[in-house]
Structures are given as C-alpha cells and as structure tokens.
Steps between C-alpha positions, in 0.01 A plus 500: 500500500436769238375854563128551480419731188179689467288434192543749217128571535484752765119446550572217717690724734224751564152516653202629300580838634847513374665431833808279495439188723812590703333841582164355545626274786534820713139554461404143554689453805440856624114419497553172681701664779278826499201296626668456848475831700824426688695431182349802332626710785835345491522574118398862553749544769764361272407710183470820694827443712741765413772235446297355211638643170160546360329637806429837342391368169256262690348805676424636156327175380365379838134546414535320156701227636260436795211502259671222293593293804134513632347410162391139430705275271248509214463876476825574309352583165227722651776676710707558193209649310431730791856603542540565130211745530736695733809478287648202677490124460511191710861436385613848612361468848612146542860618445452736798443222745820522705722208552558337840852477608770585761534413864229753604207292384 
C-alpha cells in the first residue's frame, strides 16, 4: 500500500479562514467536548496543571480559547472578522488550544 500524498493544491487542505484541517480538528472536537460541563472542567484542570508543558501559555490565551470553544460551529468566519479587528485571527487562536496528553488527564 502506497503513502498518501496531499494534492499540490493547498486550498483543499484549509478551511475558508486559512486553518489547516489538522489544526481545525482541535477546534471541532474541542467544541464537541466543551458542551459537557464535566468534560470542560476536566480539560481546564488538565490545561492549567503545572505538569502540562503549555499551562503558562494557556493562562495567557485562556479567555480567547474559551470564547472559541463556546462558539457555535457556523460562526467561524464572523469570529475571524472580529479577531482580525483586534490584530488576531481565528487561525492564531486555534493554534493556542492546548493538546491533551499524558497520564494526568
């Protein structure tokens, strides 16, 4: 079985807001899990745990990340416009959603 190769056309690899699909999956699945209060608390505990390598960085971006995760699925372009007015973008903030890993989750 051969390796999968991405098409030469990078438009197929990005959303309309310029986010790579691999990055967008963090927002997509994050939104799904964020809806459940118990899972939201678990994520917040994990991301603020001093053992998490990005805990300090998450503290800096927490309000923006939470705003994204609370937003409805169809609001991406509107959010991107709002963020750009403040010198940010949806792509920038999506990259700040921490990963979940380790035995302390």
